[in-house]
mmCIF file as gemmi writes it, N, C-alpha and C atoms, coordinates in Angstrom:
data_model
loop_
_atom_site.group_PDB
_atom_site.id
_atom_site.type_symbol
_atom_site.label_atom_id
_atom_site.label_alt_id
_atom_site.label_comp_id
_atom_site.label_asym_id
_atom_site.label_entity_id
_atom_site.label_seq_id
_atom_site.pdbx_PDB_ins_code
_atom_site.Cartn_x
_atom_site.Cartn_y
_atom_site.Cartn_z
_atom_site.occupancy
_atom_site.B_iso_or_equiv
_atom_site.pdbx_formal_charge
_atom_site.auth_seq_id
_atom_site.auth_asym_id
_atom_site.pdbx_PDB_model_num
ATOM 1 N N . MET Axp A 1 ? 0.859 -1.174 0.004 1 0 ? 1 A 1
ATOM 2 C CA . MET Axp A 1 ? -0.002 0 0 1 0 ? 1 A 1
ATOM 3 C C . MET Axp A 1 ? 0.895 1.238 -0.016 1 0 ? 1 A 1
ATOM 4 N N . GLY Axp A 2 ? 0.911 1.974 -1.098 1 0 ? 2 A 1
ATOM 5 C CA . GLY Axp A 2 ? 1.755 3.168 -1.223 1 0 ? 2 A 1
ATOM 6 C C . GLY Axp A 2 ? 0.957 4.434 -1.041 1 0 ? 2 A 1
ATOM 7 N N . VAL Axp A 3 ? 1.639 5.447 -0.611 1 0 ? 3 A 1
ATOM 8 C CA . VAL Axp A 3 ? 1.007 6.753 -0.422 1 0 ? 3 A 1
ATOM 9 C C . VAL Axp A 3 ? 1.623 7.716 -1.42 1 0 ? 3 A 1
ATOM 10 N N . ASP Axp A 4 ? 0.776 8.381 -2.199 1 0 ? 4 A 1
ATOM 11 C CA . ASP Axp A 4 ? 1.272 9.364 -3.167 1 0 ? 4 A 1
ATOM 12 C C . ASP Axp A 4 ? 1.433 10.697 -2.429 1 0 ? 4 A 1
ATOM 13 N N . ALA Axp A 5 ? 2.649 11.154 -2.334 1 0 ? 5 A 1
ATOM 14 C CA . ALA Axp A 5 ? 2.935 12.415 -1.67 1 0 ? 5 A 1
ATOM 15 C C . ALA Axp A 5 ? 3.052 13.521 -2.735 1 0 ? 5 A 1
ATOM 16 N N . LYS Axp A 6 ? 2.245 14.546 -2.564 1 0 ? 6 A 1
ATOM 17 C CA . LYS Axp A 6 ? 2.306 15.687 -3.466 1 0 ? 6 A 1
ATOM 18 C C . LYS Axp A 6 ? 3.393 16.62 -2.977 1 0 ? 6 A 1
ATOM 19 N N . THR Axp A 7 ? 4.287 16.996 -3.88 1 0 ? 7 A 1
ATOM 20 C CA . THR Axp A 7 ? 5.326 17.909 -3.471 1 0 ? 7 A 1
ATOM 21 C C . THR Axp A 7 ? 4.885 19.34 -3.721 1 0 ? 7 A 1
ATOM 22 N N . THR Axp A 8 ? 5.209 20.18 -2.808 1 0 ? 8 A 1
ATOM 23 C CA . THR Axp A 8 ? 4.851 21.592 -2.873 1 0 ? 8 A 1
ATOM 24 C C . THR Axp A 8 ? 6.115 22.431 -2.851 1 0 ? 8 A 1
ATOM 25 N N . ASP Axp A 9 ? 6.197 23.376 -3.774 1 0 ? 9 A 1
ATOM 26 C CA . ASP Axp A 9 ? 7.328 24.267 -3.816 1 0 ? 9 A 1
ATOM 27 C C . ASP Axp A 9 ? 7.123 25.367 -2.759 1 0 ? 9 A 1
ATOM 28 N N . LEU Axp A 10 ? 7.788 25.249 -1.621 1 0 ? 10 A 1
ATOM 29 C CA . LEU Axp A 10 ? 7.603 26.195 -0.539 1 0 ? 10 A 1
ATOM 30 C C . LEU Axp A 10 ? 8.224 27.55 -0.794 1 0 ? 10 A 1
ATOM 31 N N . THR Axp A 11 ? 8.934 27.716 -1.905 1 0 ? 11 A 1
ATOM 32 C CA . THR Axp A 11 ? 9.507 29.026 -2.253 1 0 ? 11 A 1
ATOM 33 C C . THR Axp A 11 ? 8.512 29.825 -3.09 1 0 ? 11 A 1
ATOM 34 N N . ASP Axp A 12 ? 7.354 29.248 -3.425 1 0 ? 12 A 1
ATOM 35 C CA . ASP Axp A 12 ? 6.35 29.936 -4.212 1 0 ? 12 A 1
ATOM 36 C C . ASP Axp A 12 ? 5.727 31.035 -3.381 1 0 ? 12 A 1
ATOM 37 N N . ALA Axp A 13 ? 5.899 32.29 -3.777 1 0 ? 13 A 1
ATOM 38 C CA . ALA Axp A 13 ? 5.427 33.425 -2.988 1 0 ? 13 A 1
ATOM 39 C C . ALA Axp A 13 ? 3.903 33.491 -2.869 1 0 ? 13 A 1
ATOM 40 N N . SER Axp A 14 ? 3.168 32.869 -3.818 1 0 ? 14 A 1
ATOM 41 C CA . SER Axp A 14 ? 1.739 32.912 -3.767 1 0 ? 14 A 1
ATOM 42 C C . SER Axp A 14 ? 1.175 32.108 -2.603 1 0 ? 14 A 1
ATOM 43 N N . LEU Axp A 15 ? 1.999 31.299 -1.944 1 0 ? 15 A 1
ATOM 44 C CA . LEU Axp A 15 ? 1.538 30.498 -0.811 1 0 ? 15 A 1
ATOM 45 C C . LEU Axp A 15 ? 1.473 31.298 0.476 1 0 ? 15 A 1
ATOM 46 N N . TYR Axp A 16 ? 2.027 32.476 0.516 1 0 ? 16 A 1
ATOM 47 C CA . TYR Axp A 16 ? 2.161 33.246 1.723 1 0 ? 16 A 1
ATOM 48 C C . TYR Axp A 16 ? 1.404 34.559 1.636 1 0 ? 16 A 1
ATOM 49 N N . PHE Axp A 17 ? 0.845 34.968 2.774 1 0 ? 17 A 1
ATOM 50 C CA . PHE Axp A 17 ? 0.159 36.257 2.845 1 0 ? 17 A 1
ATOM 51 C C . PHE Axp A 17 ? 1.165 37.345 3.082 1 0 ? 17 A 1
ATOM 52 N N . ASN Axp A 18 ? 0.905 38.518 2.536 1 0 ? 18 A 1
ATOM 53 C CA . ASN Axp A 18 ? 1.731 39.675 2.789 1 0 ? 18 A 1
ATOM 54 C C . ASN Axp A 18 ? 1.335 40.211 4.164 1 0 ? 18 A 1
ATOM 55 N N . ARG Axp A 19 ? 2.288 40.243 5.07 1 0 ? 19 A 1
ATOM 56 C CA . ARG Axp A 19 ? 2.012 40.61 6.465 1 0 ? 19 A 1
ATOM 57 C C . ARG Axp A 19 ? 1.421 42.024 6.571 1 0 ? 19 A 1
ATOM 58 N N . GLU Axp A 20 ? 1.93 42.964 5.804 1 0 ? 20 A 1
ATOM 59 C CA . GLU Axp A 20 ? 1.468 44.345 5.865 1 0 ? 20 A 1
ATOM 60 C C . GLU Axp A 20 ? 0.031 44.446 5.331 1 0 ? 20 A 1
ATOM 61 N N . LEU Axp A 21 ? -0.258 43.755 4.237 1 0 ? 21 A 1
ATOM 62 C CA . LEU Axp A 21 ? -1.605 43.803 3.684 1 0 ? 21 A 1
ATOM 63 C C . LEU Axp A 21 ? -2.603 43.148 4.633 1 0 ? 21 A 1
ATOM 64 N N . SER Axp A 22 ? -2.173 42.09 5.294 1 0 ? 22 A 1
ATOM 65 C CA . SER Axp A 22 ? -3.004 41.409 6.261 1 0 ? 22 A 1
ATOM 66 C C . SER Axp A 22 ? -3.335 42.33 7.433 1 0 ? 22 A 1
ATOM 67 N N . LEU Axp A 23 ? -2.339 43.078 7.93 1 0 ? 23 A 1
ATOM 68 C CA . LEU Axp A 23 ? -2.556 44.006 9.041 1 0 ? 23 A 1
ATOM 69 C C . LEU Axp A 23 ? -3.478 45.149 8.622 1 0 ? 23 A 1
ATOM 70 N N . LEU Axp A 24 ? -3.314 45.677 7.421 1 0 ? 24 A 1
ATOM 71 C CA . LEU Axp A 24 ? -4.188 46.739 6.941 1 0 ? 24 A 1
ATOM 72 C C . LEU Axp A 24 ? -5.634 46.255 6.869 1 0 ? 24 A 1
ATOM 73 N N . GLU Axp A 25 ? -5.859 45.063 6.37 1 0 ? 25 A 1
ATOM 74 C CA . GLU Axp A 25 ? -7.189 44.491 6.262 1 0 ? 25 A 1
ATOM 75 C C . GLU Axp A 25 ? -7.79 44.293 7.655 1 0 ? 25 A 1
ATOM 76 N N . PHE Axp A 26 ? -7.005 43.833 8.603 1 0 ? 26 A 1
ATOM 77 C CA . PHE Axp A 26 ? -7.467 43.657 9.968 1 0 ? 26 A 1
ATOM 78 C C . PHE Axp A 26 ? -7.899 45.003 10.559 1 0 ? 26 A 1
ATOM 79 N N . ASN Axp A 27 ? -7.067 46.022 10.392 1 0 ? 27 A 1
ATOM 80 C CA . ASN Axp A 27 ? -7.381 47.347 10.899 1 0 ? 27 A 1
ATOM 81 C C . ASN Axp A 27 ? -8.633 47.922 10.247 1 0 ? 27 A 1
ATOM 82 N N . ARG Axp A 28 ? -8.845 47.653 8.962 1 0 ? 28 A 1
ATOM 83 C CA . ARG Axp A 28 ? -10.052 48.101 8.298 1 0 ? 28 A 1
ATOM 84 C C . ARG Axp A 28 ? -11.3 47.47 8.914 1 0 ? 28 A 1
ATOM 85 N N . ARG Axp A 29 ? -11.21 46.176 9.232 1 0 ? 29 A 1
ATOM 86 C CA . ARG Axp A 29 ? -12.352 45.499 9.85 1 0 ? 29 A 1
ATOM 87 C C . ARG Axp A 29 ? -12.619 46.047 11.263 1 0 ? 29 A 1
ATOM 88 N N . VAL Axp A 30 ? -11.564 46.322 12.013 1 0 ? 30 A 1
ATOM 89 C CA . VAL Axp A 30 ? -11.716 46.868 13.378 1 0 ? 30 A 1
ATOM 90 C C . VAL Axp A 30 ? -12.372 48.246 13.314 1 0 ? 30 A 1
ATOM 91 N N . LEU Axp A 31 ? -11.907 49.106 12.389 1 0 ? 31 A 1
ATOM 92 C CA . LEU Axp A 31 ? -12.488 50.427 12.25 1 0 ? 31 A 1
ATOM 93 C C . LEU Axp A 31 ? -13.957 50.368 11.829 1 0 ? 31 A 1
ATOM 94 N N . ALA Axp A 32 ? -14.278 49.424 10.963 1 0 ? 32 A 1
ATOM 95 C CA . ALA Axp A 32 ? -15.675 49.265 10.544 1 0 ? 32 A 1
ATOM 96 C C . ALA Axp A 32 ? -16.541 48.886 11.74 1 0 ? 32 A 1
ATOM 97 N N . GLN Axp A 33 ? -16.041 48.038 12.602 1 0 ? 33 A 1
ATOM 98 C CA . GLN Axp A 33 ? -16.8 47.671 13.802 1 0 ? 33 A 1
ATOM 99 C C . GLN Axp A 33 ? -16.931 48.86 14.753 1 0 ? 33 A 1
ATOM 100 N N . ALA Axp A 34 ? -15.865 49.661 14.875 1 0 ? 34 A 1
ATOM 101 C CA . ALA Axp A 34 ? -15.845 50.771 15.81 1 0 ? 34 A 1
ATOM 102 C C . ALA Axp A 34 ? -16.821 51.87 15.381 1 0 ? 34 A 1
ATOM 103 N N . THR Axp A 35 ? -17.041 52.039 14.078 1 0 ? 35 A 1
ATOM 104 C CA . THR Axp A 35 ? -17.934 53.102 13.591 1 0 ? 35 A 1
ATOM 105 C C . THR Axp A 35 ? -19.379 52.634 13.484 1 0 ? 35 A 1
ATOM 106 N N . ASP Axp A 36 ? -19.646 51.357 13.751 1 0 ? 36 A 1
ATOM 107 C CA . ASP Axp A 36 ? -21.014 50.836 13.68 1 0 ? 36 A 1
ATOM 108 C C . ASP Axp A 36 ? -21.704 51.139 15.007 1 0 ? 36 A 1
ATOM 109 N N . ARG Axp A 37 ? -22.69 52.046 14.945 1 0 ? 37 A 1
ATOM 110 C CA . ARG Axp A 37 ? -23.363 52.481 16.163 1 0 ? 37 A 1
ATOM 111 C C . ARG Axp A 37 ? -24.285 51.429 16.764 1 0 ? 37 A 1
ATOM 112 N N . SER Axp A 38 ? -24.522 50.366 16.033 1 0 ? 38 A 1
ATOM 113 C CA . SER Axp A 38 ? -25.387 49.312 16.581 1 0 ? 38 A 1
ATOM 114 C C . SER Axp A 38 ? -24.645 48.451 17.601 1 0 ? 38 A 1
ATOM 115 N N . HIS Axp A 39 ? -23.333 48.608 17.696 1 0 ? 39 A 1
ATOM 116 C CA . HIS Axp A 39 ? -22.546 47.874 18.693 1 0 ? 39 A 1
ATOM 117 C C . HIS Axp A 39 ? -22.389 48.754 19.923 1 0 ? 39 A 1
ATOM 118 N N . PRO Axp A 40 ? -22.496 48.193 21.119 1 0 ? 40 A 1
ATOM 119 C CA . PRO Axp A 40 ? -22.356 48.993 22.348 1 0 ? 40 A 1
ATOM 120 C C . PRO Axp A 40 ? -20.915 49.431 22.551 1 0 ? 40 A 1
């Protein structure tokens, strides 16, 4: 019984999130929540 292992090129940049873009998106979501008056 053999297992087929798929190899992944870990140097492929598309596999990783850009840290700065991720932080900007997080801050955008936080600000959207902060400006929503329906939240206490």
